[in-house]
N, C-alpha and C positions, 0 to 999 in steps of 0.2 A: 504494500500500500504506500502511496505517496500523497502528500498534501501540498496544495498550492495556495498561496496567499495572493489575491489579486485586488487591485484598487479600481473602483468604478467611480472615481471622482469626476463626475460629469455634471454639467448644468442641465438637470432634468427637473421638470416640474413635479412636485410631490404627488399630484394626482396621477400623473403618467406612471411614476415609479410604483405607486401603490396598486394601480390597476394591472400593471404588467406582472407584479409579484402575485397578486391575488389569482391570476390566471395560471400561474406557474407552480405554486407550492403553498404550503401551509404557513401560518404565522402564529406566534404565541398570543396569549390573551392580552398582552401589553403592546402588541404590534411592534415589537422591537427587532425581531429576527425573522426573516423569511427563509424557509427551507425548501429546496427542490431536489428531486432525484432524477437522474438521467441514466438510461441503459444503452449499451452499445448495440443491443439487438432486442427485439421483442420476443425472441425465443432462445432457449438454451438446449442444444442437442448434445447429450452426453456422448463421449466424455469431455466435451468442451467446457468453456466457461463464458461468462458474460462480464463485461466491465461495468461497474456501478460507480457513478459520480454523485456525491451528495454535496450540495452547495448551501452554505449559510451566508446570508446577506444582512448586514446591519441596516435596518429601515428607519432607525431613529436619527435624531440630530445630535446624539452624544455617543461616546464610546460605549461598546457593549462587550462583555467578556464571554467568550465561547470556550468551552472545555474540549480540547482535542480528544477525539474518540478513535484511538488506534486499536484498542482492545478493551471491550468488544468492539465490533465493527459499528460504523455509523449508519447501519441499515438493519431492517428485519424483513423476513419473508413471511407472508400470511397466506393461509389457504383460503378457499372460497367462503368459509364460515368465519373468517376473521381471526382464526387462531394462529399464533406464532409457531411456525414450523422450521425456521432456519434463521440465520446460518448455523452450521455446526458449532457447538461450544468449543472453546479453546482456553488453554491456560494463559493467564495474563500476569505479567510481572507487576508487583505493587510499587511502581515507580511514580512518584509525584510529578506529573507533567503540568507545568503552570498553564493557566488559561491564557488565551490569546485575546488581546484587545483589538476589536475591529472598530475602526473609525467609521463615521457615517458613510453609507453607501459602499463600504468595503466588504469583500467576500472572502470566504475561506472554503477550500474544496477538499473533500476526502475522496480518495480513489481506492476502490477495492476490486478485486477479481473474485467472482464467486463461481464455484464449480458444481453447484446443485446439491451440495451436502446439506442435509437438514439436521434437526436436533437428534433424530434417531437413525441417521444414515442417509443414503441417497434418497432424494425425494422421488416418488413415482411420477410417471407422466401425468400432466394435467396443467390446469391454469392456476397461477399464483399471483401474488401482488407484492411488489417491493416498496417499502416505505423508508424514506430517509429519516434519521433521528439525530438531533444535535442538542446537547445540553448547554444551557446558559447558566449564569448565576441564579436566574429566577425560575427556570422551568426546563422541562424536556419538551422540545419543539419538534413536531413531525411534519413531514411533507404529505402531499396527496399521494395515494397509492398509484403505482405504475404496473400495468398488467405484464406478466411474463409467462410464456408457455414453456414447460419443460417436457422434452421428449427423450425417451430412453429406448 
């Protein structure tokens, strides 16, 4: 996984910014951070993988702290009933990674490759949903779900 810090310091009207984020991802109850998820493909054919990019964007007029999520991943996989079925659990080192301060309109990206492994092993063929998740100092913010078809 790799992370990219990007700056979007552009002269954009707040209404345009808010409407573009509202169409793209979820925001927390305080409307401080927008989260979106993008997939390299809408299907995963085993034994391949799909690249997942989760982007957190500061929508406020002040700095916002985002907690980097390297372990566990910055996404979850849901089945058609909304139950979390992936990704597979992994051991995480208890290393204190300091939060990242995002300036207004600045974004931070989390990049993952997912191979279709679920909580209990390989996910069977079917339709699933990928949801990005980013923790701020105030809340856990999630994106809108993106459909993903798994074929084995």
